[in-house]
N, C-alpha and C positions, 0 to 999 in steps of 0.2 A: 504494500500500500504506500503510495506517494505521500510523504509528510508535508506539513504546512511549510516547513523550512525549504523543502525542495521546490514547492510551487512558488514561494516568494523569490527564491533565487532565479528561477526561470523568468518570472515576470520582470524583475529588476534588470536582468540581462537584456530582455527584449526592449524595455524602455530606454536603456542606455544606447542600444543600437538605433532606435528611432531618432534620438537627438544627434547621433553621428550623421545620419542621413539628412535630417532636417534641423540644423543648429538654430538655436534661439539665443536671445540676449535678454537678461533680466534687468529692467530699469532700476536704478538706485538713486538716492538723493544726490544732488549736484556735485558735492566734493568727492564722492566715492565713485570710482570707475565702475562701469556696467559689468555685470557678471555674465560671461558667455557660457553657454552649455553646448558643447560641440565635440568634435573628434578628440580633442585633447583632454577636456574636463569631464565629459559625461561618463566615460568608463571609470575614472578615478572616483567620482562621486558615487557611482554604483558600488564600487568596492568598499568605500567608507560606510555606506548604508548597510550593506550585507554584513560587514564586520560588526557594526553596532547592533544589528539584529541577531548576531551569533549564528548566521548562516554559513560563515566561514571562519577559520581560525588562523593563527600565525603560521601554522604548518602549510596551509594552502597558499598563503601569500609567499612563503619561502619557496615552495615548489614552482610558483609562477616566475620567480626570478632565476633560480638555478636550474629549473627544468626537471623533467621526469622521463623515464623510458627512452633515454638517448637524445631527447630534444633539449638543447641548451640555448635558452633565449639570449644570454649574454654573448655566446659564440656568434649567433646570427647578427646581432646588432653591431658588435665590434667589426665583424667582417664587412657588413654593409656600409658602415660609416667610413672605414678605411678605404674601400674602393670608391665610395662617393667622393671623398676628398680628392683622391688622385684623378678621378674623371672630371670633376668640376674645375680643378686647377688646370687640367689639360685643355678644357674648353675655353678657359679664360685667355689662353695664348692666342686664340683666334683660329685654331686648327679646323673647327667645324665650319666656320664661315669660309675658310679657304677651300675646304672640300666642296661646299655648296657652290662657290663661284666656278670651280673647276667643272662641276657637273653642269652648271648652266651654260658654260661655254660649249660643252659637248652637245647639249640639246639644241643650241642655236635658237632659231625662231619657230621650230616645230613644237607646238603646244603639247601634243600627246607624247612625243619622245621625251620632252622635258619632264612631263608628269611621271613617266615611267622611271626616268633616271633619278629623279628626286626620291621616289618611292624606294628604289633599290639602295640608294645612298643612305637614307634614313634607316633602312633595315639593317645594313651592314654596320653602321655606327652603333645602333642599339644593341646588336649582338655583342660588340666589343666593350661598349661603355655602360650598357644598361639603359633603361628607358628614361630615367629622370634627367640626366644631363642633356639628352637629345631633345626632350620636351622643353627644357629650359632654353636652350640655344636655338633649336630648330623652329620653334613656334614664333619667336621674335623675328627670326630671319625671314620666314615665309610671309609674315604679315607685311614687312617692309618690301619684300620682293614683289608680292602681288599688288601692293599699293602703287609702286612706281611703274610696274608693268601693266597696270590697269586691268588686272584679272580679278575675277570673283574669288575671294580667299577661301570660301567655304569648302570647295572640293579639295584644296591643297592642305588645309589644316586638318580636315577629317582623315585624309590619307596618311598624313604624318602621325596622327594619334593612333591609328590602326597599325601602322607599320612598327612604331616604337613598342607598343604593348605586345604585339604578336612575336616580335623578334626576341623579346626578353625570355622566352621559354628555352632558348637554345643552350645557354651556359647556366650552370647552377648558381652563379653569382649575378645573373641578369635581373633577378627579382628576389626579394626576401622570402617570398612564398616557396621558391625553388629550394632554398636552404632548409626551410622547415620540412619540406618533403624528403630531401636527401637524408636529413638526420632522423626524421620520424619513421621512415621506412627502410633505413639502412641501405640507401642506394648510393653506390660509388659515384663520385662527382663526374668522372669521365664516362661512366656507364649512363649517367643521366642524359648527357648530350647524345649518346648513341641511341637512346630510346626516343628522344624528343625531336631529333633532326628531321625525320620523315614527316611526322605530324606538322612540324613547323613549316617545312617546304610546301606541303599541301595547303595549309591554312594561308600562308603568305601569297601563293599564286592565286588561289581562288578568291581571296580577299581583294586582290588588285582587280581581277576580272569583274567582281561585283561592284567595286567602287567605280570602275570605268563605265559600267552599265548605268549606275545611278547618276553619275555626273557627266554623261555624254554631251549634255547641252551646256555645261558650265566650263568645260576645258576647250579652248579654241584650237582650231587646226593650225593657225599661224598666229604668232604673237604680233602685236601692233608694231613693236620695235625691239630689236635686240642687237647688242654689240658685244665685242669681246671684253672681258673683265680679267684683270690680272689676279689670280688667286694669291700670289705672294704678298700683294698689297694688303690683304686681309689678315695675314699672319703677323700678329702684333709682337710675338716673342718667339722667334725661331728656335733659340737655344732651349727655352723652357718647353717648347713643343717636342723637341727631340728627346730631352731628358724624361719628360712626362710620359711620352709614348713608350720609351724603353722600360721605365719602371712599372707602368701599368701592365704591359705585355708580359714582363718577367713575373709579376705577381700572379697573373692568371695562369700562366704555364706551371709555376711551382705549386699553386693551389690544386691544380689537377693532378700533378705528380704525387704530392704528399697524401692525397686521398687514398692512394693504394696502401699506405702504411699506417692508416688509422690516426694520423696527426690532425688535431683541430686546425682548420684553415686560418682561424684568426691569428694563430701564432706565426703565420707567414705574412698575412696582409697587414697586420699592425706595424711590424718593423719597417715594411716598405713605406707605409703611410707616414710614419714618423721621419723616415729618411727624406721623403719628398717634402715634408713640412720644413725640415732643416735646410734643404736645398732652396726652397722658396724664400725663406728668410735671408739666407746668405746671398742669393742671387739678387734679390731686391735691394739689400744693403749695398752690395757692390755697385749696382747701377745708380742708386741714390747718391752715394758718396762721390760718384764721378759725373753726376749731372746727366746721365743717359736717360732719355725719355722712356717711360714705362707704360705699357698697355694703351698706346695710342694717345697718351696725354701730351700736352704741349702743342696740340694742333690748333689751327685757326678755329675761332668760336663758331663759325658757320660753315658747313660743308654741304655741297650738293650731292644728292644721291640719285642722279639720273642713271639710266641703265649703262651709260658709258663710264660711270664713276663708282662702280660697285664696291670698291674697298671701303667707302665711307660707311657702309652699313655696319661692318664689324667695328669700326672705330667709334661710330655713333653709339652703338650698343654699350661699349665699355665706358664711354663718357656718361651715359645714363647711369651706369652702375655707380660711378664715383659720386654723382650728385645725389642719388637716392639714398645712399648709406648714411647721410647726415640726418635722416629722420628715423626715430625709433620704430621698429616694426611691430605690428600687431598681429593677431592670429590670422592665419591664411584663410581658414574656412569662414571665419566671421566676416572677412572682407568679401569673400565670394558670395555670401548669402545676402548681402545688403546693397548690391550695386544696381544701377539702372541702365537701361539700354541706350547706347549712343551709336549712331551710325558712323562708319569710317568714311574718309574722304579720299578716294583713290586718285583724285586729280592733283594731290599734293606731290610736288617733285623736288622741293627743297625743304630741309629741316634745319631750323635754328636750334642749336644746342641749349640756348637760354630758355626757349619756350617749349621744347620738346617734353613729352611726358617723363617726368623725373621719378622713375620707379624701377626698382630692381625686379626682374622676373622672379616670381614665386612669392613676392611680398606685396602687401597692399600699398596703395598710393597714400601720400601724406594726408589727403582728405579723409581717409578712412581711419585715422588714428583716434584712439580714445584720448580723453583729456587726462593729462598726467597729474598725479598728486603733487601737492605743493613742494614736498621734500625733493622731488625730482626736478620740478621746474626751477627751483632756486639754484640748483647745481647744473642746469643745462648748459650755460656758457662754458664752464670748465670741461664738461663731458664732450661738448662739441669740439672744443679746441684740442683736447687729447685725441679724439677720434680723427680729426683732420690731420694731426701730425703723424699718427700711426698710418693713416691712409696714404699719405704722401711717401712715407718711408717703406712700408710693406704692403703695397697695393694688392699683390696676388692673394695673400692670406686674408686681408680685410675684405676683399671682394668675394672670396670663396666662403667666408664664415657664415654670412646670413643665408647662403644658398644651401647649406647643409640641412638635411631633413630632420631637424631637431624634434618636430612633432611626432616623428616615428617612435621615439624612445618611450615617452609615457604611454602612447597608444599601444605599442606592441606588448610592453610588459603588462599593461592593464588587460589586454585581451588574453594573454597567457593565464593571468590570475583568475579572470572571470570564467574561463573554460575549465580551469582546475576546480573552481567552485561548483560548476555544473557536474563535473566528474565526482567531486566529493559528495554531492547530494544524489548521485545515482543516475543522472540524466544521460550521461554518455553511454552507460550500459543499456538504458532503455532504447536510445537511438540505434545502438549497435544491434540489438535484437531485432529491431524493425528492418535493418539492412540485411541481416541474415535471412529473415523470412522472405523479403522481397527478391533477393538475388539467388537464393538456394545455393549459396557458395559457388556459383558458376562464374566463369571469367567474363563472358560477354554481358550478361545482365549487370554485373558489378561495374563494368566500364561505363555503361550508359547511365546507370543510376548515379554513380559518383560524378561523372562528367556533367550531366544535366543539373544535378543538385549543386555542383560547384559553381556553375555559371549563375544559377539563380541566387545562391547564397552570397555571391560577390556583391549583389545589389542589396541584400537584406541582412547581412551580418556585419555591416560596418567595414567595408573594404574587403578586398580579396585576402588580406592577411588574416582577418578574423575567420573567414570561411575556410581557409586552408588549415588553420590550427584546429578548428572544431572537427572538420572531416577527417583529419589525420588521427585525432583522438578516437573518433568513432570507429574508423576502420581497424585501428589497432585493437580496440576493445572487442570487435566482432570476431577476432581470431580466425580470419579467413584462411583457407589453404594458401600455400606460398604463391601459386600461380595467380589466384584471384587477388591476393594482397599486392603483388607487383603490378598487376593490371590496374588496380585502383590507384596506385601511386602515380602511374604515368597518365591516367585519365585526369587525375586531379591536377597534375602539372600543366596539362593542356588547358583545362577549364579555368584555373586560377590566373592564367595569363590572358587568354582571349576573353575571359569574363570581365576584364577591364574595359573592353570595347563593348559597352553595355548600355543599360537604360538610365543609370544614375551616375553623376559625377563622382559620388563617394564610393563607387565600385573599386576605386584604387586611389592611392595618394597622388599618382601621376595625373588622374583625371581632375582632382581638385586643383592641383598646380597648374594644369593646362588652362582651366577655366579662369583662374586669377590672372594669368599672363594675358589672355585675350581681352579681359575686361580692362586691363591697364592700357591695352592697345586700341581701346574704343570699339571692340567687336563683342557684341553680346550674343552668347549662345544660350538659348532657352532650353530648359530641361526637356520639354516635349520634342523640340527639334533634334536635340542630341539623341534622344531615344529613338525617334522615327528613322533617322539616317543610319543609326547603328543596327537597326533591327535585322535587315537583310544580311549585311556582312556577318553579324553574330550567328544567325541561323546557319548560314553557309559554312562558316568556320567550325561551328560546333559539330555539324553533321560530318563534314569532311575530316576534321581532326580526330574525332572519336572513332570514325570509321577506319582510319589508318591505324589507330591504336589497337582496335579489334583485330585488324589484319596482322599486325606485328605479333600480338599475343597468340594468334592462331598458328603462326609459323613457329614461334619459339616454344610453345607448349603443346603442340599437337600430339595426340596420343599415337 
């Protein structure tokens, strides 16, 4: 018989997920900042409430931090942050913009060729860097590119979002959900790629075909005007790009190698990230002490970004970064939930850096800031001066710092704790028994049940991270045969990545980030439009991806 504590735990969990999907702000008296109930705060408040009600104890909270059954939350977060820092600092060098200009040169004035080339480029970059850095840099670039090329941005930014999230299933470091699956199901990191490469290729190809069909009237056959752009002019720090590429590549290769020896991958990624951090400080200090311009600074205040002057896009982007960091950031999701629609103006061909949107991708605009308490306001001049001096001396680190996904830390740990609470109250075993009855311990029913549930729960469980943690626990509790267990792991890997290309922005952290960037660039993406245009690609990728997984399992485990 289910106890009252168990029912209360499930209800509080569902309510916390509701506020993750639909954040709200509680009004307060004027001197006190408003209280946001969102992705960062809702799970923490849920844990506090359950602890006060004695629905969970200290042991459950401890298990949420240190992990159980081979899943180590701290391992996942250290690995993800280490790789995120290296990928973001590599992006700051301008290497992604340089790649984009090289691709645009290859595409010429052929609209469909350019559309395909950008899709392939974003896919390859997302495989190597993960989806978040590509969403950060790629979205801003495509907005400016489509603006000056007088293109409808909708087809291009939706293709970018789909490509980035689909490609993240290839490497185990491409998405935090992949690391959860590798640890939870004891899947070797290299074997993970071997399992997911074919589903990825199928999803990626069929997704592009579906996008091309949907946006056949929005992508022109010929661009209005196109000229050659020098990719090297967008590369703001060539030495930093070479060093960053080498260190990131070495980290990924070593992480794959050590997985064969049972070594925690954070032991590899963290030293590389610390080494990159030391290099960034040393290289910035060297250039600052010798008066060498850094990250495109020291340029004229106004730069044209006509199609024949493409390098200005990358330099303008980093100039925005510098200006925006002088305002204190507020919560990403709070900003995303409170903006209004403003149409973009594609006829703009020149951008004045003094009047351009002063906002860092991934953070709200200054207008979205909450009013600071007096204790902070009175120290603001000192803080601003210190920040300015650090920004001038160490621009790489100061630019990268606010881009790091700090919201992931409390959210991920909170999700682990809440799902441990569900397990403590017996709900995971209940869900596991339902899975056994529905799948009959068979491979193919398990694939489709876990795959479809995974896609749905990405929208209903507070991002794909929550859905992956919950389903991993359920499958393990079900004690399926080895073949069905492995099939469930790969089906969940596919679902947790393509599930981000879904009906709600909160299906992934990348979706929330993508929406904020577009709002800063004066492009409003309504929830119903996002869901409508993702419906067909998601259905196609789910069908094709899970079909390939079924075929793989049939070949591997045929009797």
